[in-house]
C-alpha positions as CSV (number, residue, x, y, z in Angstrom):
1,X,-107.5,-118.3,-181.6
2,X,-108.2,-114.6,-182.4
3,X,-111.3,-114.6,-180.3
4,X,-109.3,-115.9,-177.4
5,X,-106.7,-113.1,-177.7
6,X,-109.4,-110.5,-177.9
7,X,-111.0,-111.9,-174.7
8,X,-107.7,-111.6,-172.8
9,X,-107.2,-108.1,-174.0
10,X,-110.7,-107.0,-173.0
11,X,-110.2,-108.6,-169.6
12,X,-106.9,-106.6,-169.1
13,X,-108.6,-103.3,-170.0
14,X,-111.6,-104.0,-167.7
15,X,-109.3,-104.8,-164.8
16,X,-107.2,-101.7,-165.4
17,X,-110.4,-99.6,-165.5
18,X,-111.5,-101.0,-162.1
19,X,-108.1,-100.2,-160.6
20,X,-108.2,-96.6,-161.8
21,X,-111.7,-96.1,-160.5
22,X,-110.8,-97.6,-157.1
23,X,-113.7,-100.1,-157.4
24,X,-113.6,-103.7,-156.1
25,X,-111.4,-105.9,-158.2
26,X,-112.4,-109.5,-158.7
27,X,-109.5,-111.8,-159.3
28,X,-110.4,-114.6,-161.7
29,X,-108.5,-117.8,-162.2
30,X,-106.7,-116.4,-165.2
31,X,-105.1,-113.4,-163.5
32,X,-101.5,-114.5,-163.7
33,X,-99.8,-112.1,-166.1
34,X,-97.0,-110.0,-164.5
35,X,-98.1,-106.9,-166.5
36,X,-101.5,-107.0,-164.8
37,X,-99.8,-107.2,-161.3
38,X,-97.7,-104.2,-162.1
39,X,-100.7,-102.2,-163.4
40,X,-103.0,-103.0,-160.6
41,X,-100.6,-102.5,-157.7
42,X,-98.6,-99.4,-158.4
43,X,-99.9,-97.9,-155.2
44,X,-98.8,-99.1,-151.7
45,X,-102.2,-99.2,-150.1
46,X,-104.8,-101.0,-152.1
47,X,-108.3,-101.2,-150.6
48,X,-111.3,-103.5,-151.6
49,X,-109.4,-106.0,-153.7
50,X,-111.6,-109.1,-153.9
51,X,-112.2,-112.6,-155.3
52,X,-115.2,-114.9,-155.3
53,X,-114.8,-117.6,-152.8
54,X,-116.2,-121.0,-153.9
55,X,-115.9,-122.2,-150.3
56,X,-118.0,-119.3,-148.8
57,X,-120.1,-118.9,-152.0
58,X,-119.7,-115.1,-151.8
59,X,-117.1,-112.4,-152.6
60,X,-114.3,-111.8,-150.1
61,X,-112.8,-108.3,-149.9
62,X,-109.3,-107.6,-148.7
63,X,-106.9,-104.7,-148.5
64,X,-103.2,-104.8,-149.1
65,X,-100.3,-102.6,-147.9
66,X,-97.3,-103.2,-150.2
67,X,-93.6,-102.3,-149.4
68,X,-92.3,-99.0,-150.7
69,X,-90.7,-99.8,-154.0
70,X,-92.7,-102.9,-154.7
71,X,-93.7,-101.7,-158.2
72,X,-90.1,-101.1,-159.2
73,X,-88.1,-103.8,-157.5
74,X,-89.6,-106.6,-159.5
75,X,-87.0,-109.2,-158.5
76,X,-87.7,-109.1,-154.8
77,X,-90.1,-111.4,-153.0
78,X,-91.6,-110.6,-149.6
79,X,-92.9,-112.3,-146.5
80,X,-96.6,-111.8,-145.6
81,X,-98.3,-110.6,-142.5
82,X,-102.1,-111.2,-142.4
83,X,-103.9,-108.6,-140.2
84,X,-107.2,-109.6,-138.8
85,X,-109.8,-107.1,-137.5
86,X,-112.2,-107.3,-134.6
87,X,-115.8,-108.1,-134.3
88,X,-117.9,-105.6,-136.4
89,X,-114.8,-104.6,-138.4
90,X,-113.9,-105.1,-142.0
91,X,-111.0,-105.0,-144.5
92,X,-110.5,-101.3,-143.8
93,X,-110.0,-101.7,-140.0
94,X,-106.2,-101.6,-140.3
95,X,-106.3,-98.7,-142.7
96,X,-106.0,-94.9,-142.4
97,X,-109.4,-94.6,-140.6
98,X,-108.6,-97.4,-138.3
99,X,-105.4,-98.6,-136.7
100,X,-103.5,-97.0,-139.5
101,X,-100.8,-99.6,-139.8
102,X,-98.8,-97.8,-142.5
103,X,-96.9,-95.2,-140.4
104,X,-96.1,-97.8,-137.8
105,X,-94.6,-100.0,-140.5
106,X,-92.7,-97.1,-142.0
107,X,-91.3,-96.1,-138.6
108,X,-90.0,-99.6,-137.9
109,X,-88.7,-100.2,-141.4
110,X,-86.8,-96.9,-141.3
111,X,-85.3,-97.9,-138.0
112,X,-84.1,-101.2,-139.4
113,X,-86.3,-103.1,-137.0
114,X,-88.2,-105.0,-139.6
115,X,-87.8,-105.8,-143.3
116,X,-90.3,-104.7,-146.0
117,X,-93.2,-107.0,-145.9
118,X,-96.7,-107.4,-147.5
119,X,-99.6,-106.8,-145.2
120,X,-102.9,-108.4,-146.1
121,X,-106.1,-107.3,-144.3
122,X,-109.1,-109.6,-145.1
123,X,-112.7,-109.2,-144.4
124,X,-113.6,-111.4,-141.4
125,X,-117.5,-111.6,-141.4
126,X,-117.7,-111.8,-137.6
127,X,-116.6,-115.4,-138.0
128,X,-113.9,-115.5,-135.4
129,X,-111.8,-116.7,-138.4
130,X,-113.1,-120.3,-137.7
131,X,-115.3,-122.6,-139.7
132,X,-118.9,-122.3,-138.5
133,X,-119.9,-125.2,-136.2
134,X,-122.6,-126.5,-138.7
135,X,-120.4,-126.3,-141.8
136,X,-122.5,-123.5,-143.2
137,X,-119.6,-121.0,-143.4
138,X,-116.1,-122.5,-143.5
139,X,-114.0,-119.3,-143.1
140,X,-110.8,-121.0,-141.9
141,X,-111.0,-123.4,-144.8
142,X,-111.4,-120.5,-147.2
143,X,-108.5,-118.7,-145.6
144,X,-106.0,-121.6,-146.0
145,X,-107.3,-123.1,-149.2
146,X,-108.2,-120.0,-151.2
147,X,-106.9,-116.7,-149.7
148,X,-103.3,-117.7,-149.0
149,X,-102.8,-119.3,-152.4
150,X,-104.3,-116.3,-154.2
151,X,-102.1,-113.9,-152.3
152,X,-99.1,-115.9,-153.2
153,X,-100.2,-116.0,-156.8
154,X,-101.1,-112.4,-157.1
155,X,-98.2,-110.8,-155.2
156,X,-94.5,-111.5,-155.1
157,X,-94.4,-113.4,-151.8
158,X,-91.8,-115.8,-150.5
159,X,-94.7,-118.3,-150.3
160,X,-93.5,-120.3,-147.3
161,X,-94.8,-120.8,-143.8
162,X,-91.6,-119.6,-142.2
163,X,-92.4,-116.1,-143.6
164,X,-96.1,-115.9,-142.9
165,X,-97.4,-114.3,-139.8
166,X,-101.0,-113.6,-138.5
167,X,-101.7,-110.7,-136.3
168,X,-105.2,-109.8,-135.0
169,X,-106.9,-107.7,-132.4
170,X,-109.9,-108.7,-130.3
171,X,-111.9,-111.2,-132.4
172,X,-108.9,-111.1,-134.8
173,X,-106.6,-112.0,-131.8
174,X,-108.7,-115.1,-131.2
175,X,-108.4,-115.9,-134.9
176,X,-104.7,-115.3,-135.0
177,X,-104.2,-117.9,-132.2
178,X,-106.5,-120.6,-133.5
179,X,-105.8,-120.1,-137.3
180,X,-102.1,-120.5,-136.9
181,X,-102.3,-123.2,-134.2
182,X,-104.5,-125.4,-136.4
183,X,-102.4,-124.7,-139.6
184,X,-98.7,-124.9,-138.5
185,X,-97.6,-125.9,-142.0
186,X,-99.1,-122.7,-143.4
187,X,-98.1,-120.1,-140.8
188,X,-95.3,-119.8,-138.3
189,X,-96.1,-116.6,-136.3
190,X,-99.2,-115.9,-134.2
191,X,-99.8,-112.5,-132.6
192,X,-102.9,-111.9,-130.5
193,X,-103.7,-108.3,-129.4
194,X,-106.3,-108.4,-126.7
195,X,-107.6,-111.7,-128.0
196,X,-111.3,-112.2,-127.4
197,X,-110.8,-115.0,-124.9
198,X,-113.3,-115.6,-122.1
199,X,-113.0,-118.2,-119.5
200,X,-115.7,-120.9,-119.4
201,X,-117.2,-119.2,-116.3
202,X,-117.4,-115.9,-118.2
203,X,-119.1,-117.5,-121.2
204,X,-121.7,-119.1,-118.9
205,X,-122.5,-115.8,-117.3
206,X,-123.0,-113.9,-120.6
207,X,-126.5,-112.6,-121.4
208,X,-128.5,-114.7,-123.8
209,X,-128.5,-112.0,-126.5
210,X,-124.8,-111.4,-126.1
211,X,-124.0,-115.1,-126.3
212,X,-126.2,-115.8,-129.3
213,X,-125.0,-112.8,-131.3
214,X,-121.3,-113.1,-130.9
215,X,-120.4,-116.7,-130.0
216,X,-123.4,-119.2,-130.1
217,X,-123.9,-118.6,-133.8
218,X,-120.3,-119.5,-134.6
219,X,-119.4,-122.2,-132.1
220,X,-122.8,-123.8,-131.5
221,X,-125.0,-123.7,-128.4
222,X,-127.2,-121.0,-129.8
223,X,-130.0,-120.2,-127.4
224,X,-128.4,-122.3,-124.6
225,X,-127.2,-121.3,-121.2
226,X,-124.7,-122.4,-118.6
227,X,-122.4,-125.4,-119.3
228,X,-124.3,-126.3,-122.5
229,X,-122.6,-123.3,-124.2
230,X,-119.2,-125.0,-123.8
231,X,-119.7,-127.2,-126.8
232,X,-117.1,-129.8,-128.0
233,X,-116.7,-127.7,-131.2
234,X,-116.0,-124.6,-129.2
235,X,-113.4,-126.4,-127.2
236,X,-111.7,-127.6,-130.4
237,X,-111.4,-124.0,-131.6
238,X,-110.5,-122.2,-128.3
239,X,-106.9,-121.9,-127.2
240,X,-107.9,-122.0,-123.6
241,X,-109.0,-125.6,-124.3
242,X,-106.8,-127.0,-127.0
243,X,-103.5,-125.7,-125.5
244,X,-104.5,-127.4,-122.2
245,X,-105.8,-130.6,-123.7
246,X,-103.4,-131.4,-126.6
247,X,-99.6,-132.1,-126.5
248,X,-97.7,-128.8,-126.6
249,X,-95.4,-130.4,-129.1
250,X,-98.2,-129.8,-131.6
251,X,-97.4,-126.1,-131.4
252,X,-93.7,-126.0,-130.6
253,X,-92.8,-124.7,-134.0
254,X,-95.0,-121.6,-133.8
255,X,-93.9,-118.3,-132.4
256,X,-96.6,-116.8,-130.1
257,X,-97.0,-113.2,-128.9
258,X,-100.0,-112.1,-126.7
259,X,-100.6,-108.6,-125.4
260,X,-103.6,-107.4,-123.4
261,X,-104.2,-104.2,-121.4
262,X,-104.7,-104.2,-117.7
263,X,-107.9,-102.1,-118.0
264,X,-109.8,-104.6,-120.1
265,X,-113.2,-105.3,-118.7
266,X,-113.1,-109.2,-119.1
267,X,-110.5,-110.2,-121.5
268,X,-107.5,-109.6,-119.3
269,X,-108.8,-112.5,-117.2
270,X,-109.1,-114.9,-120.1
271,X,-105.7,-113.8,-121.5
272,X,-104.1,-114.3,-118.1
273,X,-105.6,-117.8,-118.0
274,X,-104.1,-118.5,-121.4
275,X,-100.7,-117.3,-120.3
276,X,-100.9,-119.6,-117.2
277,X,-101.9,-122.6,-119.4
278,X,-99.0,-122.0,-121.8
279,X,-96.6,-121.6,-119.0
280,X,-97.9,-124.7,-117.3
281,X,-97.5,-126.7,-120.5
282,X,-94.1,-125.3,-121.4
283,X,-95.3,-123.6,-124.5
284,X,-92.9,-120.9,-125.4
285,X,-94.4,-117.4,-126.0
286,X,-94.1,-113.7,-125.3
287,X,-96.7,-112.2,-123.0
288,X,-97.3,-108.5,-122.2
289,X,-99.7,-106.6,-120.0
290,X,-99.4,-102.8,-120.3
291,X,-101.6,-99.9,-119.2
292,X,-104.6,-99.6,-121.4
293,X,-107.9,-100.9,-122.6
294,X,-109.7,-102.3,-125.7
295,X,-108.7,-99.4,-127.9
296,X,-106.9,-98.7,-131.2
297,X,-104.3,-96.6,-129.4
298,X,-103.4,-99.5,-127.2
299,X,-102.9,-101.8,-130.2
300,X,-100.9,-99.3,-132.0
301,X,-98.5,-99.3,-129.1
302,X,-98.4,-103.1,-129.2
303,X,-97.5,-103.1,-132.9
304,X,-94.3,-101.2,-132.2
305,X,-92.9,-104.3,-130.4
306,X,-94.8,-106.8,-132.5
307,X,-93.1,-105.8,-135.8
308,X,-89.6,-106.4,-134.5
309,X,-90.8,-109.7,-132.9
310,X,-92.0,-110.9,-136.3
311,X,-88.7,-109.9,-137.9
312,X,-86.9,-112.0,-135.3
313,X,-89.2,-115.0,-136.0
314,X,-88.7,-114.7,-139.7
315,X,-85.0,-114.7,-139.1
316,X,-85.4,-117.7,-136.7
317,X,-83.5,-115.7,-134.1
318,X,-84.4,-115.9,-130.4
319,X,-86.3,-112.9,-129.1
320,X,-84.5,-111.0,-126.4
321,X,-85.3,-112.4,-123.0
322,X,-85.4,-109.0,-121.4
323,X,-85.0,-105.3,-122.0
324,X,-81.8,-104.2,-120.3
325,X,-81.9,-100.9,-118.3
326,X,-78.5,-99.6,-117.2
327,X,-78.3,-98.4,-113.6
328,X,-75.9,-96.1,-111.9
329,X,-75.8,-95.0,-108.3
330,X,-76.3,-91.2,-108.1
331,X,-75.3,-91.0,-104.4
332,X,-78.5,-89.3,-103.3
333,X,-78.8,-91.3,-100.1
334,X,-77.1,-91.8,-96.8
335,X,-77.1,-95.4,-95.6
336,X,-77.7,-96.4,-92.0
337,X,-78.6,-99.6,-90.2
338,X,-81.2,-100.2,-87.5
339,X,-81.4,-103.3,-85.2
340,X,-85.0,-104.3,-84.3
341,X,-85.1,-107.2,-82.0
342,X,-82.1,-108.8,-83.8
343,X,-83.5,-108.0,-87.3
344,X,-81.2,-105.8,-89.3
345,X,-82.9,-103.1,-91.3
346,X,-81.1,-101.0,-94.0
347,X,-82.1,-97.4,-93.9
348,X,-81.6,-95.1,-96.9
349,X,-82.1,-91.4,-96.1
350,X,-82.0,-88.7,-98.7
351,X,-78.6,-87.0,-98.8
352,X,-80.3,-83.7,-97.9
353,X,-82.3,-85.3,-95.0
354,X,-83.8,-82.7,-92.7
355,X,-85.3,-83.8,-89.4
356,X,-87.7,-80.8,-89.5
357,X,-89.4,-82.4,-92.5
358,X,-91.7,-85.4,-92.2
359,X,-90.9,-88.1,-94.8
360,X,-92.9,-90.9,-96.3
361,X,-91.3,-94.3,-96.0
362,X,-91.0,-97.2,-98.5
363,X,-90.7,-100.5,-96.7
364,X,-89.0,-103.1,-98.9
365,X,-89.5,-106.7,-97.8
366,X,-87.4,-109.4,-99.4
367,X,-88.7,-113.0,-99.7
368,X,-87.2,-116.1,-101.2
369,X,-86.8,-116.1,-105.0
370,X,-84.6,-116.9,-107.9
371,X,-82.9,-113.6,-107.4
372,X,-81.7,-112.1,-104.2
373,X,-82.2,-108.4,-104.5
374,X,-80.7,-106.4,-101.7
375,X,-82.1,-103.2,-100.3
376,X,-79.3,-101.3,-102.1
377,X,-80.8,-102.6,-105.4
378,X,-84.0,-100.8,-104.6
379,X,-82.1,-97.7,-103.6
380,X,-80.3,-97.8,-107.0
381,X,-83.5,-98.2,-109.0
382,X,-85.3,-95.4,-107.0
383,X,-82.3,-93.1,-106.7
384,X,-84.0,-90.3,-108.6
385,X,-86.8,-90.3,-106.1
386,X,-84.4,-89.9,-103.2
387,X,-83.1,-86.9,-105.1
388,X,-86.4,-85.1,-105.8
389,X,-88.9,-86.5,-103.4
390,X,-89.2,-86.8,-99.6
391,X,-88.7,-90.5,-99.2
392,X,-86.9,-92.9,-96.9
393,X,-86.3,-96.5,-97.9
394,X,-86.3,-99.2,-95.3
395,X,-85.2,-102.7,-96.4
396,X,-85.3,-106.0,-94.5
397,X,-85.4,-109.7,-95.0
398,X,-89.1,-110.7,-94.4
399,X,-88.2,-114.4,-93.9
400,X,-85.7,-113.4,-91.1
401,X,-88.4,-111.2,-89.6
402,X,-90.8,-114.1,-89.4
403,X,-88.1,-116.4,-87.9
404,X,-87.4,-113.8,-85.2
405,X,-91.1,-113.0,-84.7
406,X,-90.6,-109.3,-85.5
407,X,-94.0,-107.8,-86.4
408,X,-94.3,-105.1,-89.0
409,X,-95.7,-102.6,-86.5
410,X,-92.5,-103.1,-84.5
411,X,-90.4,-102.2,-87.5
412,X,-92.5,-99.2,-88.4
413,X,-92.5,-98.1,-84.7
414,X,-88.7,-98.2,-84.6
415,X,-88.3,-96.3,-87.8
416,X,-90.9,-93.6,-86.7
417,X,-89.0,-93.3,-83.4
418,X,-85.5,-92.9,-84.9
419,X,-86.4,-90.7,-87.9
420,X,-88.8,-87.9,-88.9
421,X,-91.6,-89.7,-90.7
422,X,-95.3,-89.4,-91.4
423,X,-96.5,-91.7,-88.7
424,X,-99.7,-92.9,-90.5
425,X,-100.8,-95.4,-93.2
426,X,-100.8,-92.7,-95.9
427,X,-97.2,-92.1,-95.1
428,X,-96.1,-95.7,-95.7
429,X,-95.6,-97.7,-98.9
430,X,-94.8,-101.3,-99.2
431,X,-92.6,-103.1,-101.8
432,X,-92.2,-106.9,-101.9
433,X,-90.3,-109.4,-103.9
434,X,-90.4,-113.3,-103.7
435,X,-92.3,-115.7,-101.6
436,X,-94.4,-114.7,-98.6
437,X,-95.7,-111.3,-99.7
438,X,-98.4,-111.7,-97.0
439,X,-96.0,-110.1,-94.5
440,X,-96.5,-106.7,-96.0
441,X,-99.6,-107.2,-98.0
442,X,-101.8,-107.9,-95.0
443,X,-100.7,-104.5,-93.6
444,X,-102.8,-102.9,-96.3
445,X,-106.0,-104.7,-95.4
446,X,-108.6,-104.5,-92.6
447,X,-110.1,-101.5,-90.8
448,X,-106.8,-100.1,-89.5
449,X,-104.2,-100.6,-92.2
450,X,-100.6,-99.7,-91.5
451,X,-99.7,-99.3,-95.2
452,X,-101.9,-97.6,-97.9
453,X,-99.8,-98.2,-101.1
454,X,-98.4,-101.6,-102.0
455,X,-96.0,-102.5,-104.8
456,X,-95.3,-106.2,-105.6
457,X,-92.9,-107.7,-108.1
458,X,-92.8,-111.5,-108.9
459,X,-94.2,-112.3,-105.5
460,X,-96.3,-115.2,-104.1
461,X,-98.9,-115.3,-101.4
462,X,-99.4,-117.9,-98.7
463,X,-103.0,-116.9,-97.9
464,X,-105.1,-116.6,-101.1
465,X,-108.3,-115.7,-99.2
466,X,-107.4,-112.2,-98.1
467,X,-109.0,-109.7,-100.4
468,X,-107.2,-106.4,-101.1
469,X,-108.7,-103.3,-99.5
470,X,-105.8,-100.8,-99.6
471,X,-105.8,-97.5,-101.5
472,X,-103.5,-98.6,-104.3
473,X,-101.7,-101.7,-105.7
474,X,-99.0,-101.9,-108.3
475,X,-98.4,-105.5,-109.6
476,X,-95.4,-106.4,-111.7
477,X,-93.8,-109.5,-113.1
478,X,-91.9,-110.6,-116.2
479,X,-93.5,-113.1,-118.7
480,X,-91.0,-115.7,-117.6
481,X,-91.3,-114.8,-114.0
482,X,-91.6,-117.5,-111.3
483,X,-94.8,-116.7,-109.5
484,X,-97.0,-116.0,-112.6
485,X,-100.1,-117.8,-111.3
486,X,-100.1,-116.0,-107.9
487,X,-99.5,-112.6,-109.6
488,X,-102.3,-113.1,-112.1
489,X,-104.7,-114.1,-109.3
490,X,-103.7,-111.1,-107.2
491,X,-104.5,-108.8,-110.2
492,X,-107.9,-110.5,-110.6
493,X,-108.5,-110.0,-106.8
494,X,-107.8,-106.3,-107.2
495,X,-110.1,-106.0,-110.2
496,X,-112.9,-107.8,-108.4
497,X,-112.4,-105.7,-105.3
498,X,-112.5,-102.5,-107.4
499,X,-109.4,-101.1,-105.7
500,X,-107.1,-98.8,-107.6
501,X,-104.3,-100.7,-109.2
502,X,-101.9,-101.1,-112.1
503,X,-100.7,-104.4,-113.6
504,X,-97.6,-105.0,-115.8
505,X,-96.2,-108.1,-117.4
506,X,-92.8,-107.2,-119.0
507,X,-90.3,-109.0,-121.2
508,X,-87.8,-110.9,-119.0
509,X,-87.0,-113.6,-116.5
510,X,-86.8,-113.8,-112.8
511,X,-83.4,-112.3,-112.1
512,X,-81.7,-109.3,-110.5
513,X,-81.7,-107.3,-113.7
514,X,-85.5,-107.8,-114.2
515,X,-86.1,-107.0,-110.5
516,X,-84.3,-103.6,-110.8
517,X,-86.0,-102.9,-114.1
518,X,-89.4,-103.6,-112.5
519,X,-88.7,-101.3,-109.6
520,X,-87.4,-98.6,-111.9
521,X,-90.6,-98.9,-114.1
522,X,-92.8,-98.5,-111.0
523,X,-90.8,-95.5,-109.8
524,X,-93.1,-93.1,-111.7
525,X,-96.1,-94.4,-109.8
526,X,-94.2,-94.4,-106.5
527,X,-93.3,-90.8,-107.1
528,X,-96.9,-90.0,-108.0
529,X,-98.2,-91.3,-104.8
530,X,-95.6,-89.6,-102.7
531,X,-97.4,-86.4,-103.5
532,X,-100.7,-87.7,-102.2
533,X,-102.1,-86.4,-98.9
C-alpha cells in the first residue's frame, strides 16, 4: 500500500515538472485527479500536450486553448471546438505563429457573440483525418475512440455531441466535413474553411507525384492515374460523393458551414460543386465565398463569422438567414422616363447633372425571379455613387424588351441621343438580376462589345456555351439563392477564361432585401470602375 502511494506521489511530481518545463506531457490512464488538472492547466494556451495512442501506436500531440478563468471557476463545464490544421501543419498551426486563434476568440467573447469554450488543436499527420485505406493508420478511429474521451476526461467539458464542433482549414476542412458526417453521435457542428475538395476530373488530372504524395497514400490508388484514382474507399470518405449518394437524412442533425475564397486556384470549384450537391439534396448549410485565397488571413476573416455560428448551433437557434442592411434614399438623382419602341426605361440622372460632362451609364436589366426589384431599388442601393461619381442609371424589364424585340443597341442609342454619355463600351456597365441574363451578358462578348463591365446577381443564363470575354465581371448570389448552379458555372467560366472577376456568395435568400444588399456590396467595385479610362 505504501509503495502504491509513493508511486502516485512520484507521478504527480514528474507531471508537474514537465508542465513547468513546457515539455511534452504524456497522459497515462491514471491521470484523473482534479489537483493534477489544476496544476497542469493554469495557463490558457497549452502546447504539446500528448498521449500515447494504442490505435496509431505512436504519440499524438495536441495544443489546447482554455477559457479565461478556467483555472479558478472550477464548477463550470465547457463545450469543445476541435481545430484541424492543413496538410504539412501540426498542433501549433492554430497558435500564435499560425492562425493565432486566441485574439479572435477573445474578440468575439468580449462582444458576447460566443460563450467561453475549450479549443483543442490535434496533430493531423497529413492523414486527412481519415483512416488510411489499408488499415495501417486509423486516424479517425483514434480521434473518436481515444482523443475525444481523453479530452472529456482531462478537461471540464460538457461531454456531449450537441456541444462539440470541428473546424478545419484546407486538409482540415476536408477532415471537419468527413469526421463529423461519419460520427453524428459524437459531433454536431462541421465547419470547413477552404476544404481540400477536388472534383473527380481535377483528381484525374493531378500529376503522379502530387497524387501519390497527398491523396493516393491515404485513399488508395497510389501510383495510378485517371479513373482508377477514384477508389471506392475514397468515395466513402469524400463529401462530394457521400453527400450525393447517401440519404441526406443521415446528416440532417448536423450544422454545416463552408467558406472558400474566390481566388483559390482549384478548391473553389470543388467547394462550389459541394454547395450544389448539398442544395440539390436539400441538406441545410451555410456557404460563403469572399475575396481571398488559400491564406491564413482569409481564414482569420472566416473565423469572425464562424464563432457566432457555432454559438447559435450550440444554442440550437437558427442562424440568421441574411444580414440586413438598412437603406435610405438620399435624393441624389432626378428620375426621368424614356420610351424606346414601346419599352419603358427608367432614367436616374445625378441631381447635379451637367450636359457638358460625359457620363458613364449603368444599364440594369430585370429578369424573372423570386423578387421583383425595380430600377428604383438599384438607385437606392447606389445612391452614394450618384452623389460622388459621374453615373447615369438606366433600368428596364429585359423580358419586356425581348417581347417587343427591342435590341440593346437600340436602348443604348436612345440613351446616348437624349443624354450626355460616353458613347463607347468603356462607358457602359451592365447589371442583371433573374432569368435570361444573356440579354446583357452577350453585349460584353465578341470582337465589338457594347458593354465592358458586367455585374450579375442571382441570375440564370439560357445559353451556357458563350464564354466571357469582357473586361470585368462581378458575380453575386446568396447561399440560398435561386440560380446557384448557373452562377457557380458562370464563375468557373470566368476563371477558365482568365478574365478579371470577383465572386461573392453571401448569407441570405432570394428576395428584395438580399438583392439590394448585393447591389450595395458591389457598389465599391462599380465606383472603382467608374474611374477607369
